[in-house]
N, C-alpha and C positions, 0 to 999 in steps of 0.2 A: 556678281550679277544679282540684282534685286528682283525677287519674285513678288508680284503684286497679287493680292487676294481678290478674286472677282467680287463685285458688289453684291452678287446674289449669295455669297458664301460668308455669312456673318461670323464674327469672332465669338467663339464660345467663352463664357466666363471661366476662369481657372478655378477648379474645385480645390477647396482647402484640404490638406492631407489629414488623415487620421492620426491621432496623437496617443502616445503611451502614457495615459493619465491614470493615476491611482487614487482612489478615494471613494467616499460614500456620499451620495446626494440624497437628502431628505426631500422627497417630492410630494407636493399636495396634488394628487391625481384628481382631475375633474370627473364628475359623473358623466356617463355616456361614452367613455373611452376605455378600451381594454388596457390591461396592464402592459401588454407587449407593445401596443401602439404608443403608450406614454413613454415606455422605455426607449423606443427607437427615436422619438422626437427629442427626448432629453439627451440621448447619445449623440445625435447630430448637433445639438446645441453646443456641447462641450467638445465635440470632435474626438470622442474616446474610441480607441481601436477595439477594446474589449469591454463588454457591459453585460450586466444581468440584474435581475430583481430578486428580492428575498421573500417570495410568497406573493401570490397574485391577489388582486382585488377584483371583484366582479365589475363589469361595465356599469351596472347600476350604482355601485358604491363610489364614494369620493374619499379623499383623505390620504393619510400617511402611507407612502409607498417608498421604502428605502431602496435605492438603486446602488449597485456596486460596480466600480470601474477598475479594470486592471487587477493589481494585486489584491484589492479589497474583496474581490469575488472569492478568493481562497478562504476568507474568514466570515462569509455571510451566513453560514449555517447557524450561528448563534442567534441571528435575527429570525430565522425560520423557526427555531425552537422556542423563541421568547414568548412571553404572555402578550396578548393583544388587548387593546381597549377600543370600544366602539360606542357611538351614539346611534341607537336604533329607533327608527320611527315605525311603530307597529300599528296596523289598522285592523280593527276587529270587524267581524261581520261577513267576511268572505275568505275563502281559500282559493289560491291560484295554482295553475299547473306547474309553476316554477318555484312557488313559495315566496315570490316577490312581485313587485308591481309590473314587471315585464311580461308576466304570464297571463293566460286567460283565466277568468273566474270560472272555477269548476264546482264550487259549492257556496251557497249563501246561507247564513244563519243569523238568528236574532242576536242582539247584544244585550245581555242582562244589565240592569241598572246598578253596576258596581260603584261603590264609593271608594275613596282612596284607602281606607282601612281594609276593606274586603280585598282589594287588589294587592295590598302589601302582604296579606295572608297567603294569597295565591302565589306570589313571587317567592315566598320563603322556601317553598318546596324545590325551587330551581337553583338555590345557592349551594355551593359545595360540589361534591362529586355527583354527576348525573350521567345517565345513559342516553345516547342519541343514535338514531338510525340515519345515516347519511342520506341526503336527498338524491333523487335521480338526476336532477340538474346540478351535477357537481363534476369536478375533474377526476374524482376517484375512479380508478380503473378496475375492471373485472374481466379477467381473461385477456388482459392487454388492451381492452377497449374502454375509453372514458365513458362513464355513465351518461353524461349529457348527450353523447352521440346516439346511444341507445334510446334515450328519452325522446330525441327529435324524430326517431323512427316509430314512436309509439310503443316501444318495448319497455317493460318494467321488470326488473329482476329483484330477487331477494337480496337484501343487504344486511350484513351482520351489524348489530349495535356496537357502539364503541363508547368507552368511558372518557368523559372530559371533565374539566374543572371550571365551574363558574365561580371565580374568586370574589367578584363584586357584582351586585345587581341592584341598581338604584333607580327608582321611579323619579324621573325629573319633571314630568308633566302628565296630566290626565285630562283629556277633553274628549270623552267618548264620541265616536268610536276610535279615537286615536290616543295613543300613549307613547311617550318618549322615554327610553331606557338608556342608562349608561351601563355597559357591560364590560367587565374585565375578565378575561377567560384564558384558558390554556390553548396551545396550538391545536389545530384540528377541530375547533368548535365551529359548528354551522349556526350562524345567527338566524338564518331563515328557519331552520328547524326549531330553534329555541322560540321564535315568534309563534310558529304554528302550535307548539306544545303549550305555550302560555295561553293561547286562544282557547284551546280545548279545555285547559284547566279552569278557565273562566266560563265554561258552558257555552262557548261559541266557536267560531273559526277565526283565523287570522292569517295575515301575510305581512311581509316586510315591505313597507311603503318607501323607505329610504334608509340608507346606511352610510355612516361616515366613520372611518377609522381614525382615532385620535392618538393612539399610542402603540408602539412596538418596543417591548422591553423598556429601556430607559429613555428611548427617543420619543419626543412629543411633537404633535402637529404644529405647535407654535413656532418650532424651529424650521419648518418646511417652507419651501418656495413653490409658488404656483407655476404651472407649465408655461403659460403665456408670459408671465413675469420673467421667467428664466430666459425664454427666447428673445425677449426685448432687451436683455442686458448686453453690455459690451462683453467681448470674449473673456477678458481678464476677470471681470466680475463674476461670470458664470463659474469659472474654475475656482474662484475664491469661496464659492458656496460649498465646496467639497470638504467633508471631514476627512481626516487621515485614515489610511487603511486599517489601523488598529482600533478605530473608534468603537466597533462592535464588541471589542474584547475588554472593555474597561472593567468588567467584573472580575477578570482573572488577575491573580497576583503578578507583580512585575519582578523580573530578574534582570539585573544589569551585569553584563559580561565583560571580561577583559578581552584583549585582542586575541590571545591564543585560544581561548574557549570559543569565541565567535568564529574563528577560522576552523576549528575542529567541527563545530556544528554545521558550518557551511559545507564541509566536505562529507557530511553524513556520519561523522563519528560522534561518540558520546563525550561529554565534558563533565568534570567534577568541580564544583565551586563551593567553598565554605559558606559563602553568602546565601546559597540556595538551600542550606541544610534544613531550614524551617519551612520550606515550600514543598508541598506534595500535590501531585496531579498536574493539570495543565497550567501553563503560565505564559505570560508575554515576555519575550526576550529582546533585549536592546544592546546594541554595540556601544563601545566606549564613547563615541561621539553623540550618543543619544538617539540614533536612528533605529527604527524598528527592524528587527531581524526576522521574527516570526513567532510561531507557537511551539513551545517545547513541553515535554512531560518530565516532571521532576519526581524522582524516587530515591529517597535516602541521600539527597545531595547530588545525585548524578542526573544530568540532563540528557535527554534524547530528543531528536528532531521529530516534530509532528508535521509541520508545514512552514516553509520559509518563503519570504518575498524573493522575487527574482534578483539575481546578482547585479550589483551596480558598482561603479568605480569606488574604490576605497576612499574613505574620508581622510583628510590630511592627518598624518601621524599614525595611521593604522597600517601602513605598508602594503 
C-alpha cells in the first residue's frame, strides 16, 4: 500500500551526516565574528563530527584562526603554545573601557607631536621580555570566573602581572593619531595592553583600533581561506583545504617504525629502535606505509607513547 504525504506536510531536505574528518584548517576569520561562531560555521561546511580551535581571536580581530578536526585536535597544543604575529592598528588620544574600539571612551588625552625617530625610541622599551597586567576584558579566570564577566558587571579585581616576550616590534606606518605595528610575540601576550602601555610611554593614552593575526608558529595568513569562500566551495574542495593532522608537529623529529614496533606502541607498550637512538624527547612516529601514528617520547632509543591517532584498518602488508 502506498501512503501519500498530505500536501500540507512538506518534505524536509535530508541533512548530510557528520563525517570523521581529520585535519587542520587555516581559517581567515572575519572581524565581527566570535571564534566559536567561526568554528561552528567551518565545521558545518566540512561536516566534521569533532572540531576545535587553537586559541581564540576577539570578535574585533580578524585573521589566522587554525581549526582542528578529528585526530588533529589531539595535537593542537603546539599551536596554542606557538609564537603569534599580528598587525595592530593603534589609535592615540583616548583610552577605552575594553582597551579596543568596541569599548566606551573613558579617558581622553592630547597626542604629543612625535616623529618617527621619537616613536622608535619609545618602542625600543617594549622589545624583549616585558611585564603585562592582563586586562579585565579577557578570558582569564579568577576564582573560576572569567574576568570579562566581572568587567561587564562593573567589577574590577587585582590581577597579577605576567612576563611575556615581544620578539619583534616594527613600526609600519605613522599618521598621528594612528600608528600600525607588526608584533611577533609569545603566547599569552595581550596586544590591547601593549597598545595602552605604548600610548602611556608616548605621554598620551591609546587603544586598539583594529587587529589582524597574520601568523601562528610556522603557519601564515597567506595560506588561509576566508569563511565565505570556504562555504562557497564544493564539498570536495572544502576537504582538500585541510592540512594533515601532523601538520602542527613539523618542528618535531620524525621516527619511522617497523611493523612490530608500531604494533607495540599501539598496544601501549614501549618499543626500541636503533634508528631512534639519536632522537631525544618528543617525536613524530610513522608506520611502514608512511601514515602518521602519533607522538612518542624517545629516551635512549626507547620509545613510549604520548598520544596516538585513533585505530584504523591496517595498511596492506602490515597485517
